[in-house]
N, CA, C and O atoms as a GROMACS GRO file, in nm:
protein
  328
    1MET      N    1   0.116  -1.125   2.833
    1MET     CA    2   0.102  -0.988   2.792
    1MET      C    3   0.023  -0.982   2.660
    1MET      O    4   0.055  -1.053   2.564
    2ARG      N    5  -0.078  -0.898   2.657
    2ARG     CA    6  -0.162  -0.886   2.537
    2ARG      C    7  -0.094  -0.798   2.433
    2ARG      O    8  -0.023  -0.703   2.467
    3ALA      N    9  -0.117  -0.832   2.308
    3ALA     CA   10  -0.062  -0.750   2.198
    3ALA      C   11  -0.132  -0.615   2.197
    3ALA      O   12  -0.252  -0.605   2.221
    4GLN      N   13  -0.056  -0.513   2.168
    4GLN     CA   14  -0.110  -0.378   2.162
    4GLN      C   15  -0.179  -0.356   2.027
    4GLN      O   16  -0.136  -0.410   1.925
    5ARG      N   17  -0.286  -0.279   2.026
    5ARG     CA   18  -0.356  -0.248   1.902
    5ARG      C   19  -0.267  -0.164   1.812
    5ARG      O   20  -0.200  -0.072   1.859
    6ARG      N   21  -0.265  -0.196   1.682
    6ARG     CA   22  -0.181  -0.124   1.588
    6ARG      C   23  -0.246   0.004   1.538
    6ARG      O   24  -0.175   0.097   1.497
    7PHE      N   25  -0.378   0.012   1.540
    7PHE     CA   26  -0.449   0.127   1.486
    7PHE      C   27  -0.546   0.182   1.589
    7PHE      O   28  -0.604   0.106   1.666
    8ALA      N   29  -0.562   0.314   1.590
    8ALA     CA   30  -0.652   0.377   1.686
    8ALA      C   31  -0.798   0.341   1.657
    8ALA      O   32  -0.877   0.322   1.750
    9GLN      N   33  -0.832   0.331   1.530
    9GLN     CA   34  -0.968   0.296   1.491
    9GLN      C   35  -0.965   0.165   1.415
    9GLN      O   36  -0.866   0.135   1.347
   10PRO      N   37  -1.071   0.085   1.425
   10PRO     CA   38  -1.073  -0.039   1.348
   10PRO      C   39  -1.073  -0.010   1.198
   10PRO      O   40  -1.133   0.088   1.153
   11MET      N   41  -1.007  -0.094   1.122
   11MET     CA   42  -1.001  -0.076   0.977
   11MET      C   43  -1.132  -0.118   0.914
   11MET      O   44  -1.204  -0.202   0.967
   12LEU      N   45  -1.163  -0.059   0.799
   12LEU     CA   46  -1.283  -0.095   0.724
   12LEU      C   47  -1.255  -0.216   0.637
   12LEU      O   48  -1.147  -0.230   0.579
   13SER      N   49  -1.352  -0.303   0.629
   13SER     CA   50  -1.344  -0.415   0.537
   13SER      C   51  -1.355  -0.362   0.394
   13SER      O   52  -1.410  -0.254   0.373
   14LEU      N   53  -1.304  -0.436   0.297
   14LEU     CA   54  -1.319  -0.396   0.157
   14LEU      C   55  -1.467  -0.377   0.122
   14LEU      O   56  -1.501  -0.290   0.041
   15HIS      N   57  -1.553  -0.457   0.180
   15HIS     CA   58  -1.695  -0.450   0.149
   15HIS      C   59  -1.764  -0.328   0.210
   15HIS      O   60  -1.878  -0.298   0.175
   16GLU      N   61  -1.697  -0.258   0.300
   16GLU     CA   62  -1.754  -0.140   0.364
   16GLU      C   63  -1.700  -0.009   0.306
   16GLU      O   64  -1.732   0.098   0.357
   17ARG      N   65  -1.620  -0.016   0.202
   17ARG     CA   66  -1.551   0.103   0.151
   17ARG      C   67  -1.625   0.175   0.039
   17ARG      O   68  -1.572   0.273  -0.015
   18GLY      N   69  -1.744   0.133   0.002
   18GLY     CA   70  -1.820   0.204  -0.100
   18GLY      C   71  -1.783   0.169  -0.243
   18GLY      O   72  -1.842   0.224  -0.336
   19LEU      N   73  -1.687   0.082  -0.263
   19LEU     CA   74  -1.647   0.039  -0.396
   19LEU      C   75  -1.646  -0.113  -0.396
   19LEU      O   76  -1.581  -0.175  -0.312
   20ASP      N   77  -1.718  -0.171  -0.488
   20ASP     CA   78  -1.723  -0.317  -0.497
   20ASP      C   79  -1.583  -0.370  -0.526
   20ASP      O   80  -1.523  -0.331  -0.626
   21PRO      N   81  -1.529  -0.459  -0.442
   21PRO     CA   82  -1.392  -0.507  -0.460
   21PRO      C   83  -1.368  -0.576  -0.594
   21PRO      O   84  -1.255  -0.579  -0.642
   22VAL      N   85  -1.472  -0.631  -0.655
   22VAL     CA   86  -1.453  -0.699  -0.784
   22VAL      C   87  -1.477  -0.606  -0.902
   22VAL      O   88  -1.451  -0.645  -1.016
   23ASP      N   89  -1.526  -0.485  -0.878
   23ASP     CA   90  -1.552  -0.389  -0.986
   23ASP      C   91  -1.422  -0.319  -1.023
   23ASP      O   92  -1.368  -0.240  -0.946
   24ARG      N   93  -1.373  -0.349  -1.141
   24ARG     CA   94  -1.249  -0.288  -1.190
   24ARG      C   95  -1.277  -0.200  -1.312
   24ARG      O   96  -1.191  -0.186  -1.399
   25SER      N   97  -1.396  -0.142  -1.318
   25SER     CA   98  -1.436  -0.065  -1.436
   25SER      C   99  -1.381   0.077  -1.437
   25SER      O  100  -1.380   0.141  -1.542
   26VAL      N  101  -1.335   0.127  -1.324
   26VAL     CA  102  -1.286   0.265  -1.314
   26VAL      C  103  -1.133   0.264  -1.312
   26VAL      O  104  -1.071   0.201  -1.226
   27ALA      N  105  -1.073   0.334  -1.408
   27ALA     CA  106  -0.927   0.342  -1.412
   27ALA      C  107  -0.876   0.446  -1.313
   27ALA      O  108  -0.947   0.540  -1.278
   28GLY      N  109  -0.753   0.429  -1.269
   28GLY     CA  110  -0.689   0.528  -1.183
   28GLY      C  111  -0.702   0.501  -1.034
   28GLY      O  112  -0.658   0.583  -0.954
   29LEU      N  113  -0.761   0.390  -0.995
   29LEU     CA  114  -0.771   0.355  -0.853
   29LEU      C  115  -0.658   0.258  -0.820
   29LEU      O  116  -0.644   0.154  -0.885
   30TRP      N  117  -0.579   0.292  -0.720
   30TRP     CA  118  -0.461   0.214  -0.685
   30TRP      C  119  -0.479   0.149  -0.548
   30TRP      O  120  -0.541   0.206  -0.459
   31GLU      N  121  -0.424   0.030  -0.534
   31GLU     CA  122  -0.419  -0.040  -0.405
   31GLU      C  123  -0.273  -0.052  -0.365
   31GLU      O  124  -0.186  -0.074  -0.449
   32GLY      N  125  -0.246  -0.039  -0.238
   32GLY     CA  126  -0.110  -0.052  -0.190
   32GLY      C  127  -0.097  -0.165  -0.090
   32GLY      O  128  -0.193  -0.202  -0.023
   33ASP      N  129   0.023  -0.219  -0.081
   33ASP     CA  130   0.049  -0.325   0.014
   33ASP      C  131   0.197  -0.322   0.049
   33ASP      O  132   0.274  -0.246  -0.009
   34LEU      N  133   0.235  -0.405   0.142
   34LEU     CA  134   0.373  -0.412   0.188
   34LEU      C  135   0.416  -0.558   0.192
   34LEU      O  136   0.347  -0.643   0.249
   35ILE      N  137   0.530  -0.587   0.131
   35ILE     CA  138   0.588  -0.721   0.134
   35ILE      C  139   0.711  -0.713   0.224
   35ILE      O  140   0.800  -0.631   0.202
   36VAL      N  141   0.715  -0.798   0.324
   36VAL     CA  142   0.824  -0.796   0.421
   36VAL      C  143   0.898  -0.929   0.414
   36VAL      O  144   0.837  -1.036   0.410
   37GLY      N  145   1.031  -0.921   0.412
   37GLY     CA  146   1.114  -1.040   0.403
   37GLY      C  147   1.139  -1.105   0.538
   37GLY      O  148   1.079  -1.067   0.638
   38PRO      N  149   1.227  -1.204   0.539
   38PRO     CA  150   1.259  -1.275   0.662
   38PRO      C  151   1.310  -1.181   0.771
   38PRO      O  152   1.386  -1.087   0.743
   39HIS      N  153   1.269  -1.207   0.893
   39HIS     CA  154   1.310  -1.130   1.010
   39HIS      C  155   1.272  -0.982   1.000
   39HIS      O  156   1.334  -0.897   1.064
   40ASN      N  157   1.170  -0.951   0.919
   40ASN     CA  158   1.122  -0.813   0.900
   40ASN      C  159   1.231  -0.718   0.853
   40ASN      O  160   1.225  -0.599   0.882
   41ARG      N  161   1.330  -0.768   0.782
   41ARG     CA  162   1.441  -0.682   0.738
   41ARG      C  163   1.409  -0.614   0.605
   41ARG      O  164   1.372  -0.497   0.607
   42PRO      N  165   1.422  -0.682   0.491
   42PRO     CA  166   1.394  -0.611   0.366
   42PRO      C  167   1.243  -0.591   0.350
   42PRO      O  168   1.163  -0.673   0.397
   43ALA      N  169   1.205  -0.484   0.284
   43ALA     CA  170   1.063  -0.459   0.262
   43ALA      C  171   1.045  -0.392   0.125
   43ALA      O  172   1.131  -0.316   0.080
   44ILE      N  173   0.932  -0.422   0.061
   44ILE     CA  174   0.897  -0.364  -0.068
   44ILE      C  175   0.754  -0.314  -0.058
   44ILE      O  176   0.664  -0.388  -0.017
   45GLY      N  177   0.733  -0.189  -0.096
   45GLY     CA  178   0.597  -0.136  -0.107
   45GLY      C  179   0.544  -0.168  -0.245
   45GLY      O  180   0.619  -0.160  -0.342
   46THR      N  181   0.418  -0.202  -0.257
   46THR     CA  182   0.359  -0.231  -0.388
   46THR      C  183   0.242  -0.138  -0.413
   46THR      O  184   0.166  -0.105  -0.322
   47LEU      N  185   0.228  -0.096  -0.538
   47LEU     CA  186   0.112  -0.021  -0.584
   47LEU      C  187   0.058  -0.095  -0.705
   47LEU      O  188   0.132  -0.125  -0.798
   48VAL      N  189  -0.072  -0.124  -0.705
   48VAL     CA  190  -0.135  -0.194  -0.816
   48VAL      C  191  -0.254  -0.113  -0.864
   48VAL      O  192  -0.343  -0.080  -0.785
   49GLU      N  193  -0.256  -0.080  -0.993
   49GLU     CA  194  -0.370  -0.011  -1.051
   49GLU      C  195  -0.479  -0.115  -1.072
   49GLU      O  196  -0.455  -0.218  -1.136
   50ARG      N  197  -0.598  -0.090  -1.018
   50ARG     CA  198  -0.702  -0.192  -1.014
   50ARG      C  199  -0.750  -0.238  -1.151
   50ARG      O  200  -0.772  -0.358  -1.170
   51GLN      N  201  -0.765  -0.148  -1.246
   51GLN     CA  202  -0.822  -0.188  -1.375
   51GLN      C  203  -0.721  -0.262  -1.461
   51GLN      O  204  -0.751  -0.369  -1.514
   52THR      N  205  -0.602  -0.206  -1.477
   52THR     CA  206  -0.501  -0.265  -1.566
   52THR      C  207  -0.413  -0.368  -1.497
   52THR      O  208  -0.346  -0.447  -1.563
   53ARG      N  209  -0.415  -0.366  -1.363
   53ARG     CA  210  -0.329  -0.452  -1.281
   53ARG      C  211  -0.180  -0.417  -1.297
   53ARG      O  212  -0.093  -0.499  -1.269
   54TYR      N  213  -0.152  -0.295  -1.341
   54TYR     CA  214  -0.015  -0.246  -1.354
   54TYR      C  215   0.045  -0.236  -1.214
   54TYR      O  216  -0.018  -0.183  -1.122
   55VAL      N  217   0.167  -0.287  -1.197
   55VAL     CA  218   0.230  -0.294  -1.065
   55VAL      C  219   0.354  -0.206  -1.061
   55VAL      O  220   0.436  -0.207  -1.153
   56LYS      N  221   0.368  -0.130  -0.952
   56LYS     CA  222   0.488  -0.053  -0.924
   56LYS      C  223   0.544  -0.105  -0.791
   56LYS      O  224   0.469  -0.124  -0.695
   57LEU      N  225   0.674  -0.126  -0.786
   57LEU     CA  226   0.740  -0.172  -0.664
   57LEU      C  227   0.826  -0.060  -0.609
   57LEU      O  228   0.896   0.008  -0.684
   58LEU      N  229   0.820  -0.040  -0.479
   58LEU     CA  230   0.896   0.066  -0.412
   58LEU      C  231   0.994   0.003  -0.314
   58LEU      O  232   0.954  -0.066  -0.220
   59HIS      N  233   1.122   0.026  -0.336
   59HIS     CA  234   1.223  -0.027  -0.245
   59HIS      C  235   1.219   0.051  -0.114
   59HIS      O  236   1.214   0.174  -0.114
   60LEU      N  237   1.219  -0.020  -0.003
   60LEU     CA  238   1.219   0.043   0.129
   60LEU      C  239   1.344   0.000   0.203
   60LEU      O  240   1.367  -0.119   0.222
   61SER      N  241   1.424   0.096   0.244
   61SER     CA  242   1.546   0.061   0.317
   61SER      C  243   1.514   0.023   0.462
   61SER      O  244   1.590  -0.050   0.525
   62GLU      N  245   1.403   0.072   0.513
   62GLU     CA  246   1.358   0.038   0.649
   62GLU      C  247   1.214  -0.009   0.642
   62GLU      O  248   1.140   0.028   0.550
   63HIS      N  249   1.173  -0.090   0.737
   63HIS     CA  250   1.036  -0.141   0.741
   63HIS      C  251   0.958  -0.060   0.844
   63HIS      O  252   0.939  -0.103   0.958
   64ASN      N  253   0.912   0.060   0.802
   64ASN     CA  254   0.832   0.142   0.892
   64ASN      C  255   0.748   0.240   0.811
   64ASN      O  256   0.771   0.258   0.692
   65LEU      N  257   0.652   0.301   0.875
   65LEU     CA  258   0.559   0.390   0.809
   65LEU      C  259   0.627   0.514   0.750
   65LEU      O  260   0.590   0.560   0.643
   66ILE      N  261   0.726   0.567   0.820
   66ILE     CA  262   0.795   0.687   0.772
   66ILE      C  263   0.867   0.658   0.640
   66ILE      O  264   0.860   0.738   0.547
   67GLU      N  265   0.935   0.545   0.631
   67GLU     CA  266   1.006   0.509   0.507
   67GLU      C  267   0.908   0.480   0.394
   67GLU      O  268   0.933   0.518   0.280
   68LEU      N  269   0.796   0.413   0.424
   68LEU     CA  270   0.694   0.387   0.322
   68LEU      C  271   0.638   0.518   0.269
   68LEU      O  272   0.624   0.535   0.148
   69HIS      N  273   0.604   0.610   0.358
   69HIS     CA  274   0.552   0.739   0.316
   69HIS      C  275   0.654   0.814   0.229
   69HIS      O  276   0.618   0.868   0.125
   70ALA      N  277   0.780   0.816   0.271
   70ALA     CA  278   0.884   0.885   0.195
   70ALA      C  279   0.900   0.823   0.056
   70ALA      O  280   0.916   0.896  -0.042
   71ALA      N  281   0.894   0.690   0.046
   71ALA     CA  282   0.907   0.623  -0.085
   71ALA      C  283   0.788   0.656  -0.174
   71ALA      O  284   0.805   0.677  -0.294
   72LEU      N  285   0.668   0.662  -0.118
   72LEU     CA  286   0.550   0.698  -0.197
   72LEU      C  287   0.559   0.842  -0.246
   72LEU      O  288   0.528   0.869  -0.362
   73VAL      N  289   0.601   0.933  -0.161
   73VAL     CA  290   0.615   1.074  -0.201
   73VAL      C  291   0.721   1.086  -0.311
   73VAL      O  292   0.698   1.154  -0.411
   74ARG      N  293   0.837   1.021  -0.293
   74ARG     CA  294   0.943   1.027  -0.395
   74ARG      C  295   0.892   0.975  -0.529
   74ARG      O  296   0.916   1.036  -0.634
   75HIS      N  297   0.822   0.864  -0.524
   75HIS     CA  298   0.770   0.804  -0.648
   75HIS      C  299   0.669   0.895  -0.716
   75HIS      O  300   0.677   0.917  -0.837
   76CYS      N  301   0.574   0.948  -0.639
   76CYS     CA  302   0.471   1.034  -0.698
   76CYS      C  303   0.530   1.163  -0.753
   76CYS      O  304   0.484   1.212  -0.856
   77GLU      N  305   0.629   1.219  -0.687
   77GLU     CA  306   0.694   1.340  -0.736
   77GLU      C  307   0.773   1.315  -0.864
   77GLU      O  308   0.781   1.402  -0.950
   78SER      N  309   0.832   1.196  -0.876
   78SER     CA  310   0.916   1.168  -0.992
   78SER      C  311   0.836   1.139  -1.118
   78SER      O  312   0.886   1.159  -1.229
   79CYS      N  313   0.712   1.093  -1.103
   79CYS     CA  314   0.636   1.057  -1.223
   79CYS      C  315   0.504   1.131  -1.235
   79CYS      O  316   0.430   1.110  -1.332
   80GLY      N  317   0.472   1.216  -1.141
   80GLY     CA  318   0.348   1.291  -1.149
   80GLY      C  319   0.226   1.214  -1.104
   80GLY      O  320   0.114   1.258  -1.129
   81GLY      N  321   0.243   1.102  -1.039
   81GLY     CA  322   0.131   1.022  -0.989
   81GLY      C  323   0.177   0.883  -0.956
   81GLY      O  324   0.296   0.854  -0.968
   82PRO      N  325   0.086   0.794  -0.913
   82PRO     CA  326   0.125   0.658  -0.880
   82PRO      C  327   0.180   0.591  -1.000
   82PRO      O  328   0.219   0.474  -0.993
   0.00000   0.00000   0.00000
């Protein structure tokens, strides 16, 4: 059985996004990622500000898109931004 595609459209490479991946001259641009523990149980969302490399960690009680979105919204509402 073939694995099902996770996204409807292919993702863009960093080099196709219009911003040089090594250029960190502009403040306020954030990158996000997801860290998943053993057996896909615990998960942590990460936000990293590109210029300063400031890191914010978001606790996720579930490993899914809905929980990640809810954690990002809660975080942004509580501090006025990433």
